N, C-alpha and C positions, 0 to 999 in steps of 0.2 A: 504493500499500499504506500509506503514512504517513497519507494523508487517511482511508482506511478505518479505520485503527486509532484515529485521533483521533476519528472520528465515533462509533465503537463506545464509546469512553471517554466521550465527550460524553453519549451516550444513557444510560450507566450513572449518570453524575452527576445527570442530569435525574431518573431514576427514584429515586435515593437522596434527592433533595430534593422528591419528590412534585411534579415540575414538567413542564410541557409548553411547548415553545417555539411560536411562531406557526404554523410549519408543522405541528407535531404536532396542534394544535388542529383542523386540517382533516383531516390524514391519518388520525389515530386515529379520528375521527368517521366518515369515509367508510369505512374498513375495517370498522369495527364494524357499520355499517348494511348493508354488503355481506354480511358473514358471518352476521348474526343476522336472519333473516326476521321473527321475532316482534318484535324491537326496531324493525325498519323499519316493520312494520305499525302498531305502536303510535304511532310519531311521525307517520306518514302520517294516522292517524285523529285525532291531536291537532291537527295543523295542516292544516285543510281548505283554507285559502286562503294562498298564498304571494305575497309582494310583494318584488321585488328591484329595488333602485335601482342606478344606475350599472353596468348589466349588462355594458357593454362593457369594464369593467375587471376582470371576473372571470378567474380562472385555471382550469386544468383541474380541480383538486380541487374548487374551488367549484362549477364547472359540474356535476360528477358528484354533489355533495351536493344540488344543486337537482333534479337528475333523480330521485335516490333519494327525496327528500321529496315530490315532486309525484306523488301517487297518481292513479290513472286516474279516480276519481270526484271529485277535488278540483279546485281552480282555481289557475292560475298566472298572475301578472301581473308583467311585467318592464318596466322603463324603461331604455332605453339608446340610444346613438348611436355608431356606429362612427366617426364623424368626430371624436369626442372621446376616443378611445382613445390615451393617450400614455404608458402604463406598461408597454409591452412588455418593457422592460429589467429589470423585476422580476416577470415572469411573466404579466402580463395578456395575454389573447388575444381581440382583437376578433372573431375568427372564430367565438367561441362564439355570436354572434348568428345566424349561418348554421346552426350546428350545432343550435341550438334549433328553427329553422324545420323542419329535417329530422327532428328527433326528435319534434316535435309538429306533424304536417302540418295539423291542424285549427286551428292558431294564427291568431288574427285580428290584423292589424297596423293600428294607428292612427298616422298621421303627424301629428306636432305641428309645423306648419309656420309658425306665427305667432311671431315674435320680439318679446318685450315689452321687451328691454333696449336694443337698438342701433337706429340709424337705418338707413334703406334703403341709403344709400351704404355703410355699413360692412357690412351683411348681403351686398350684392352683391359687395363686395371679397372677403369670406370665401368666398362661393359660387364665385367665379371661380378661386380657389386650390384649394379642396377638390374641386371637380368633376373634377379630373385624376387623382384616386385611382380605381383600378379596382375594389376590393372595398369597396363601400359601398351603402347604400340611398339612391337618388336622392330628393331633396327639393326642393320649390320654396318656399324660405323668403321670407316676407314680414315686413316690419317694421311694427309698430303705431305706432312713434314718429315717422313722417313721413320725408321725404327726407333731411334733414340736410345737413351740410357735406361737401364732397369730401374724399377721402383725400389727405393730403400725403405725398409720396414725396421724400426729400432725399438727395443725395449730398454727403458731405463729403470734404475732402482727407484727413483723418486721423481716428483715433478721438477724439483730443482735440478736434478741430474739431466732430465729431459730438456730443460731449458738451457742448460750448460752446453749440451750437444748442439742445439740449434744455433747458438751464437758462435760456438767454435767452428761449426761447419760453414757458417756464412763467412767467417774470417778466413778460413781455408780456401774456399772457392774464390774469394775477392783477391786473396794474396797470390793465387795461381794465375790470376789474370783472366779467368774464365767469365766472370760476372762483375757487375758494379753493385754497390750497396743498394741502389734503388731497384734492382731486379728481384728482390726477395720479398715474399709475403709470408707471415706467420699467421696461421688461422687457428681458430678454436670455436668450440660450440657455445661457450658462455663467457660473458665479460669477466667473470671472476677468475678465469683461467689466465688472465693476462699478467697477474701479479708476479709469478715466477719468471716469466719471460722478460718482463720489464727489469726486474732486478738483475737478471743475467746480462742484459744490455748495459745497465749501469755499472755493473762490476767490470765489464770489458771496455768501458769508456766508448761505447759505440752509439751513434745516434739512431733513433728510431722514431717512427710516427705512429701515434695511437689513433686509429680511425674510429669514430663513434663517440667522441666527447661532445662538447657544446657545438652544435652545427651552426654554419654561417647565419642562416635565417632565424635561428633561435637566440642569437646574441642580443643582449639588451638594447644596444644602440640601434641595431637593425630593426628590431621590433617597434622601437619608438619612432624611427623615421617613417616606417611603413604605416604606423597608426596616423601620423600627421597627414600622410598622403591620402589615406582612406577617407579622412574627413573632407577632402576636396571633391570626392565623388559620392560620398554617402554622408550627408550632414545629419543624419538621424542616428549615427553610430555612437551610442553612449559608451560602449566599451573602449573604443579607440580615444574618445574624448577624455574619459576619465584617466586613461593611461598617460596622456601627454599634457593635460592642462596644467600640471605642476612640474613639467619637465622642459626647461629648468624651473626651479621653485618661483612661484608667483605670489606666495603668501595666501593661497586659497586653502583653508583647512577642510578636514573631513566633515565637520558640522556644517559648514557653508555649502559643500558639495551635496550633502545629503538633503539639505533644506531646498536647494535648487531642484534636485532630482525628484523630490516628492511633489513640489508644485508643478513641475513639468509632467510628471506621471499622471497627475489627476486630470490633466487636459490632453494627454496623449501626445505631448510635444517632444521633439527630438532636441538634442543639445543646441543646435544652431537656432532653432525657433525659440528655445527658451532664453537664450541670451539676447535675441532681438527683443523679446518680450521685457526682459529685465532692463534693457536700455531705454525702451519707449514707455514703459508702464512703471511709475515710481511706487505703486502699491505693491509691486513684486519685490521690492527691496526690503520689506519687513522681514525680520529674522536673519538678515544678512549684515555683516559688518560693513562699514564704509569702505575699508580696505579691500574686502572681498569683491564688493560691487566694482570698484575701480578696476581691479585686476581682471575680472571677468569681462567687463565691457572693453578693456584694452585688448584682451585676447580676441574678442569678437572683431575688433577693428583690423587686426592683423589677418585674422581669418578671411575677412571680406576682401582685403587686398590681394591675398594669395589666390583666393577663389577666382577672382577676376583675371589674374594672371594665368591661371590654369587653362582658360579657354584658348590661349594662343602660345603657351610655353611648352617647351619639351620637358620630359620627365626629369632630365638632369637639371634643368633650370629650377624646377620645383624642389628637388632635393636641396639645391643651393639656397632656396628661399627658406626651407625649414631650418637650415643652419644659420642664416642671416636674419631673416625677418622674424622668425619665431625664436631666434636667439638660442637655438638648441646647442650650438657649439659650446656655449657657456656651461651647459650641463655635463660636458665631458670632463670638467674638472680642470685644475691648474696643469701647467706644463709638466708632464710626467710620461714615463714609458707606457703606462696603462691608458692615459688620455690619447697618446699618439697612436696606440694600437687600435683604439675604438674609432679614431678619425680615419685610420687607414681602412677599416672595415666599411665605413660609410663611403669612402672614396671607391672602394671595390664595387659597392652597390651602384654608385653613380656610373662607373665604367660599364656595368651591365646595361644601364639605361641608355647610355650613349651608343653602345654597340648594337643593341637589339630593338630600341624604341626611339629612333631619332626624329620621328615625325611629331610635330607640335600638335597639341589639342587634347581635350579631355578624354577622347576615345583612346588615344595612345596610353594615357595614364591608366585607364580602366583595364586595358589589355596587359599592361605591365603588372598591375596588382594581381590580376587573375593568374598570370604566369608564375608569379612568386608563390601564390597560394597553392599551386599545384606542382611546385618544384619537386624533382626526384628526391627520394629519401637518401640515396647515396650522395652525400654532399661533396663539395669540391675537394678533390685530392690535388693539392697544389703541385703545379708542374715544376720541374726543375729541382725539387728537393731530393738530394741524394741520400736516402736513408731507407732501410727496410720498413715495411708497414706491418702493424699488428691490427687484426680485425676479426670479427666474428664471421662465421660462415655465411650468415644471412647478409651481412654487409658486403661480402665479396661477390654477390650475385651481379653478373654483367661485367666483371672485371677480369683481367688476365695478367699473369706475371711469369717471367721466365722460370723462376724457382718458387715452389710452393712447399711450405713445411706445415703439416697439420698435427697439432699436439693433442693429447688427451684422447687418443683412439682406444677407448676402453669402455666396458659395460658400465652404464650408469651416467656416462657423459655423452658418448656417441655410440649407440643410441642413448638418449636421455633416460634417466631413471623413471621419469613419468610414463613413458611409453612402455618400458619393460614391465613396471608394476601393473599398468593397465591390461597387459595381456592376461594376467591372472584374474583380475576383477571383472573385466568386460572384454573377452577375447576379440570380438569383432572391432570394437573401438580401439583396442590395443594394437590390433594388426593394422588398422588405418594409420595410427600415430607412428608405428614402427616403420611403415612404408614411407612416410614423410621424412623420418630420420635417415632412411637409406637414400632418399633423393637429395637430402641436405649433404650427405657425404659425397654423393655423386657430383653435385654442384661444386663442392670444394675441390675435388680431384681435377675436374675439368677446367679449373682456373689456370692450371699449370701448363706451360708451354714446352719447357725442355727438361726440367728435373722435378721429381715429386718425392717428398719424404713423408712417411706416416709413422708417427711416434706415439708410444704409450708407456705408462709407468707401472712398475710392479706394486708400489705402495704409495700411500698418501692420497687422501680424497681432495676434491676441488677446493674445500675450505680449510685444508690443513689437518683434518682429523686422520688418525691412524686407521688404515684399512688395507687389505690385500686386494688388488684389482685384478680383474680378468680382462684380457684383451678384447676389444670390440668384435662382436660376431661378424662384422663386415670384413675383418681382415681374413677370416676363413674363406671368404668368397673370391679372393684374389687368385687369378690363374697362376700356377707355379712358374710358368715361363716368363712372367713379367718381373719376377723378383730378382734382386741381386744374388750372386752365387752363394754367399755366406747365409743368406736368408733361406735359400732352397735347401742347403744341407741341414740347417736347424730344423726346418719344417719336416724333412724326411726322418730325422731322429725321433721326433715326437709328434707324429701326425694327428694324434688324437687330442692334443692340447693346443689351444689357440696361442698360448705364449710361445710355442715353438716356432711361430712365424717370424720371430724377431731375434736380433742379436743384442745381448745385454750391453748396456753402456756403463753400468756401475753396480757395485754391490756394497753392503755395509762395510765401512772401514777402508774402502778403496776409493781412489779418485775416479771420476767418470772418464770413460775412454774417449779421447778426442778424436775427430776425423781429420788428422793431419797434425798440425802444430800443437805442441802441448799447451794446455790451458795455463795461462799466467797465474803465478802464486800471488795471492793477495794477502797482505798483512792486515790483520783485523785488530784494531786497538781495543783494549779492555777498559771498562769504566766501573767505578764503584757506585752503588746506590747511595745518594746523598751527596755525591761529588758535584761541585759547581763547574759548569762549562759555559763556553761562549760560542754561539753559532754565528757565522758570517752574516746571515740574513735575519735570524729570529731573535738575536741578542742573547742576553744572559739567561741561564736556566739551570734547573737541578735534575740530576738523573734519578728517576723514580723506578726504573726497571732495567736490567741488562740480561738478555736472554740469547746465549749462543745457539746458532743454527748449524746445519751441516757445513756450509762453506762461508759463513759470515756470522753476524750477530745483529739482533735487533736491540737498539737502545732507545728507551722512551724517556723523554725529557719534558719537564713542565717549565715553560718559558714564561717569564713575568708578564710580557705583553702580547704573546701569541698563542697562549694556551699550551695544551699537551700535544706533543708531536712524536710520532714513532719513526725512527730513522734507521738506515743501514749503517752499521758502525764503520764499515770499510770505506764508505764514500762521503759520509756526513762531514762537513766542514766544521768540526768541533775542536775547540782548544780548551785545555784545562786552565782554570783561573788560578 
């Protein structure tokens, strides 16, 4: 009942702000086409040819929309692959491929079976794994890039040893001149797995890029600028108005905003209409401080000027107006590295506007905002940064790298424990989830162009708890002929145990086996609890915990001005006082 009431209120707020969320964009369109035959025929006549890419990732409303638009005398062309459907958790349904075949029995299927990215060894590895899924279109994939190197499967003693091998192997291949640092991608099933890999990179003083942090269009300054721009095309948008009316600070308090909103809500007014009423009708000023009235009317004056400018200005000009006329540049703070970084982000947004939306006018601004709202989830991977990337398998979709190393290839991680447990509780649902996990593994493998490494660890759970791990069931499906020689011998010696598919990297009390150059010895300083230390960035603090790990130590320090921080002892810039 609470959810239903909240949803009803949510829909009311959307209507009041002339807004549709992403679900509504589909649902309202589908319902409109279903109800209105004339409207449906008009769009069927307008779009004689429909092309749908990534069809395996469509959900049911999207599938219904395609059916409604595909008229009987038109043509429909879809590109899709059930083997790459990995977004079931957000509504995608790969079974739409089969539904399409049944809905259009005359559909002609063309199999694209030549792989222009990967070597045959990598393609055969991917085929061996995905062929065990039941609901799919069989394909005989061939690689155009030659046979290539065998796939390397490695077993490490722990996740730290696994990460140590990853970084050592990257160093070895780069030192040999075979690859550059930017040619490598380290992939994992869950974000929590990045910890060990990141620490290994830090120990080796190697740069890396973590993909999946705060994305460009989610950064505060970008959302602020976009909110200002939305007010120029949707003056009834209370959400955008309340976000920016005090950015920079204009002395308009929460009480004043609430008073204005309540008065406007009783008459169904948007923020622009409310400010006009406030300016023209002095009775509206009751309950507001004089300072708030002056600030709100001043905001309206700037809004009016920039609105007039929007009719003939480019999007880039309007971004400049946000910085100058609305004085948003003041909100970025005093000269500092952080302020400069935020300004650079706004400059990057402006560059997008200059490049893609050079035509002046309000229509161009509306198109720009629509494009931003629908931007792809895989955010900008900055060009020219020479460093390996760390990312989840979901984030890797659509990308490619010369060398791919997938860590955590063990039961409970890939496949995820949720899918494994569901097999016992609900076999049909568990099988569906397990097949999606297999597809996720397939997607990760097929990101590799020249080299592929699949790694798993014998002990240690993803959150550091003690456990003995079983290799992923997907490793058993690899054809023997795609494995490196050592891996084949290991598999032959213990064919009934999945762990025999790999070569140990380390055991308790021994250093991990490097792939080439020996791992650099790192001196780990020791600290006493209660000892006073000074950090180059965080200032003075007191050690409250020191915990040795296999290759390093965690030191926890309570800093006077920065709170409690947990640091790696080998690399933390700490000095004893």
